[in-house]
N, C-alpha and C positions, 0 to 999 in steps of 0.2 A: 919643261914647260914649253908648250907649242904656242907661237906667237903668229901674229896676222890672222887671226880667226874672227871671220865677221859672223855675227850672230844677228838674226832678223830682230829688228827693235819690238815687234810683238811678243817675242820671246823673253824681254827682260823684264824683271818686275818694276812695278811702279815706285817701290822704295828704293832701287838700284841707286848707289852713289856715281853720281856724273861728275868726274874730276876733271879738270883741265888736263890736256894730253889724251884725251879719249879721241877716236876717229869716228866719223861717221861718213857712210858711203851712200849716195842717192843715185838708182839706178835709173834707166829710160828717160832720161834728161832731153833727148834730142840731138847729141853731140854725135854719136854714131851711128846711122840708120841702118847700115848694112850689118854691122857685127853688134848685136846687142849684148855680149860680154864685155864689150869695152865702151859701153853707152852709160858713163858714170861720173859723176863729181866728188871728190873726197873734201872732207871739211874736218876741221880740228877746233875740239873746243878749247878755247883759251881765255886767261884773263883781260879785262878792260883797262886800260891804264887808268888810275884815278876812279875807278867805280868798283865799290865793293858789294853792290848788289847784284850784279848780273855776271855772265859768262857769256861769250861770243862763240858762233860757228862760223871759222873762216875759211872759205875756200883754198883749196892746196892744189887744185888742177891748173895745167898748163892753159894759159890764155884767160883765165878766170881769177888765178891766185890773188888773195887778197880781198876779194869781195866778201861782204858778211851776208850771210843766209838769214841770220835771227839772232836774237839774245834770247837766255833764258834765266829766270831768277835763282839766285842761290837759295840754298835752305839756310838761312841766316841761324844762329850766327856761324855756321860752317862755312867752308870754302869749296862746297861742291853743290851740284844741282841735284834735283830727283829725276830718277826715270820717266816719271808720269808729266814733269815739265817738258821733258827734251820730246815724248812723244806727242804734247799738245801740239809743240812749234813746228816739229818735222813731218808729223803724220806717220801713219802705219805702214803704208803700202810702199814697196821698193826700196826700203830703208834698212841698211844694215849697221851694227855698231862693232868697234874692234876696240877693246880693253888692252892697253898695253902696260 
């Protein structure tokens, strides 16, 4: 099985299960204007302590690590969110998902 495969968010289904541990990559963030290949931030979908209703997207990139991009609602009573919720919060343009 190949890991580290980045899929455009527009290619995932609205019914796709988004679990904690899923990685999100946002390109064209203005971080590196000379090399667009390195112009991105990475985020991790993770649980929020003492909150059973939401998941959060936490920045993993150097200099911004720990910053929260947004929260997405869980598909209650399950412990995952849906692709539709993720798409609504982060947008479709320049956004990629990596399921590991």
